[in-house]
N, C-alpha and C positions, 0 to 999 in steps of 0.2 A: 681588371674591370674597366671597362669603357665609359666614358663619363658624356653625359647628356645633360641637355637643359631644356624646359618647356618653352616655347616661342612666344606667348601671349604678349607679356610686357613689352618684349624687344619690336614683336610685330606692331603693337599700337604706337610705337614711337616712330619707327622708320620703314614699316612696311616689310614683307617677307622677304624681298629679295637682300636689302641692306642688312636685315638682321641675321639673315644665314651668314653672309659673310663675316659680319662683326663676332657672330658666334665661332666661326672656326678660325678667325685670327687669334680668339682669344684662347685657343688651345682645346675646345670640345671635342668629343670624337662625332658626338651625334645630336639629336634633339628628339624631343617630344612634341608632334607637331599638334597645336592647341586648336580644336575647332571650335571652342567655347566662347563667350563673350563676343559674339558677330550679331548682327543686324540680320534679320531673316531675310533680306535681298543681298547679302552680303555675297560675293562671287565665291567665298569659301564653303558654303552650304546651300546659297542660292542657285538660281540659274546661272549656267557656266562654270558650276563647281568641278567639273572633269577638267575643263580646259585650263582653269586656275591650279587644279592640283598637277597636271602635267608641267605647267610651268615651274611649279615649286620643285618637283622631282628634277628639273633640269638644273635649277639653280642647286639642289643638294649635290647633284653628280659634279657641276663644275667646282664646288666648294670642297668635295672630297668628304661631305657630312653623311653618315646614317641616318635612317628614321627608323627606328625598330619598334617605336611606341608613339602613341597618340591619345588625346583626350576627346572624346565625344562632347556635342553640346549637351547641357543637361535642363532645358528649358520643359520637358516633359512630365507632365505632373499627373497625380491620381485622377481617375475617371476619362481620360483621353483615350482614344481609340488606337487599339496596339496594331495598327497597320499604316499603310501610306497615304490613306485620307486624311490623317492628320499630321498638319505641318512640323508640330514638334517631333513626331516619331519619324516622318520622312527625312528631316534633316540629320537624324542619326544615322539613318540607313545611307543617306548621302556621304556623310561623313567616312563612314565604314567603307564604302565602294572609294572614295578619294583616298582614304589611307591605304588601301590596296595598291595603287598608283603610286604613293610614297615609299612602297618597300615594308609596311608596318607589318611587324607580328602580332602585335596584341594593342587594343584599343580600349581605354577605361570609359566603360560606361555607368553612369549612377543608377544607383537602387532608386524606387519610388518609395515615398512616404504615405502610405495610406492612413484612412482615419484610424481611431484607436479601437473601432468594433471589427475592423477588417483585420486578418492574420497577414502579418509583414511577409513572413516568408512564403506564404501561398502566394500571396498577391505578384511578389516580386520572382516567385517562379516561373509564372505565366507570361511576365514582362520578359524576362531574360530569354526564354525558351523560343518566345515569338522572334528572336533575331537569329536563332540557330540556322534558318535557310540561308541567310545572308552571310553568316558566317563562311558557310559552305561554297556559296556562289563566290565571294571575294577572295576566299584565303587568308581570313584574319581571325584571332582569336577575340573574344570579349575578356576583359581583366576586370573583375568585382572589385570595389575599393570599400575599404571600412570606412565610414562616414560619421559624421555627429550630426545632432540636433539641439539646438539651443531651447532650453526650458527655461522660457521668460518669468514664469510663475514662479519658480525655486530659486531661479539665478545660477542653474548650472548647465551643464551639457550632459545629453542623453545619447548614447551611440546605436548605429545600425550595423550588424555584423561586428561589433565591437571586441569581441574575442577571438582569438585563434581557431577556437574550435568551432565558434558560429560561422566564421568565415569559411572554414575548411568543410564543415557540413554543409554550407550552401553549395559550395563549389561541385561539392559530391552528389548533393541531389540534384543537380542540373544534368547530371549523368552524361556528359560529353567532352572529348578532347578540346573542342570548341570554346570550353571557359576555363579560366584560372581567376588568381588573386593579385590585387595590388594592395600594398600596405601604404599608406600615408603617415609617416612616422609622429608627424603633430597630432592628427585626429586620433592615434592611439593613446597619446598622452593626455588629450582633451577628455576623453571617455573613460579614464581610470587604469590605464595600462600604461607600465613603462615600455617604449618601444622595442626595446631589445627582450624582454619578457615575450612580447607580441610574436617577434620573428621566431623566436626560440620555440614556441608553441606551434609553429606551421609545420605543416605534413610535407615531406619531400616531394618536390616536383610540382605543387600547386603555387607556389611564389614565384610570378614570374615578371613583376614590375614593382616598381617604387618611386613614391614620391617624398623627396627627401627635403626637409625645410625644418626651421628651428622654431620653437615655439617657448613661452613663459608658464604654459599651462592654464592661461586665463582667457585666450584668444586664439584663433587660428590665424598666426603671425605671416606665414609663409615668409621668413628671412633666412639668409644664410645659415650655417652650421657655425657655431661659436659665437653668434650674436644673442641667444637666448640661453635657455636651460636645460637642453637634452644632454644626455650620457654621450657623447660620439664614440667614446672608445669602447662602451659597451655595445652601442648599435653594430658599428663594424666589426666587432668580434663575433656577434649574434649572427651576421650574415656570414661571416667565415664559417662558424660551426654547423650551418644548416646547408653549407654547398651552393648558397645564391650565386646563378649564372647568369644573370640580367645585367643591365647596366644601372650604374648608380646615376639618378635623374634628380636634378634640382627642379624643384616648383616653387621659386623664390621670387614671385612676381613684385611682393610688396617691397624687396630689397631694391628693386629699381625704379619704384614710384617718384622718388624725389631726387633721383639722380639726374643732374643735368645731361643735356644729350652729348655735350662734349666732354662729360666724364665718364659716359657709358664704357667705352672701349677698355680704360683702366679697370671699371667696376666690374667687367666680363672678366677681365685678365685675373683679378684678385679672385672671383669666384670659381676659375677654373685653378687656381693655385690652392683654393681650400679643398677642392674636391682631390685632386692629386694627393695632397697632405692625408687627406682621410684614407684613402685607399692605400697608400706607401704604409703608413702606420698600422693598417691592418692586414698587409702582406696579401692584399687581393686585387 
């Protein structure tokens, strides 16, 4: 199994070029390119986004890194227009086009939270289907992720596509090979399912992307495996049982937040070692 890591935390510290070189030196095979947490005038999704994407592709190729997965911006909210007249929609389309330059196979796009009186599934079917022509044009799939919402009144988390059945059903309703699924193992834990049970419940061929992070079941921690409470032997065994054929992708930006720049190379090497340990133990 190939080992990848998202780029946001390292890009924020070093910029794209140096971040990619550090990732390669640490022993990763590839990256999940993060188009999120950028300003709207950033070259990543603003004017000049294709020029920037070509630069990133050049750095990837020089480093010998793959980029099979990416993560779209998630500023779009309920009620905004589902077309390129809406800036938050347009930046997702730009991310999809830029992702195609990077060689991405699937890009994670977050579903939208409608008001209580609106049907979540119906609204999001319309939302995701609106991107289907862009999937065909750019040659990338969209991966639907299991998400969580904080219920401040009750002090708990509620999920969106928070069971394998609801996630698989939604992908099936989209009715197109342009749509697949992404499981964030931490989100599964927050919204009431053990990640290994969530993985075991997925239908063959639907799960094509992962966000690997550890959590304490109390918040969305995004730290390295073995830094919190998830059952990593169980998670890796479940991936083996269902025949998962994608990458093991770390989304652990909080792990790097307080690491001084001078220690980031060593922290990255440790992260890669954790990834290899996981895949070796699972035999995948």
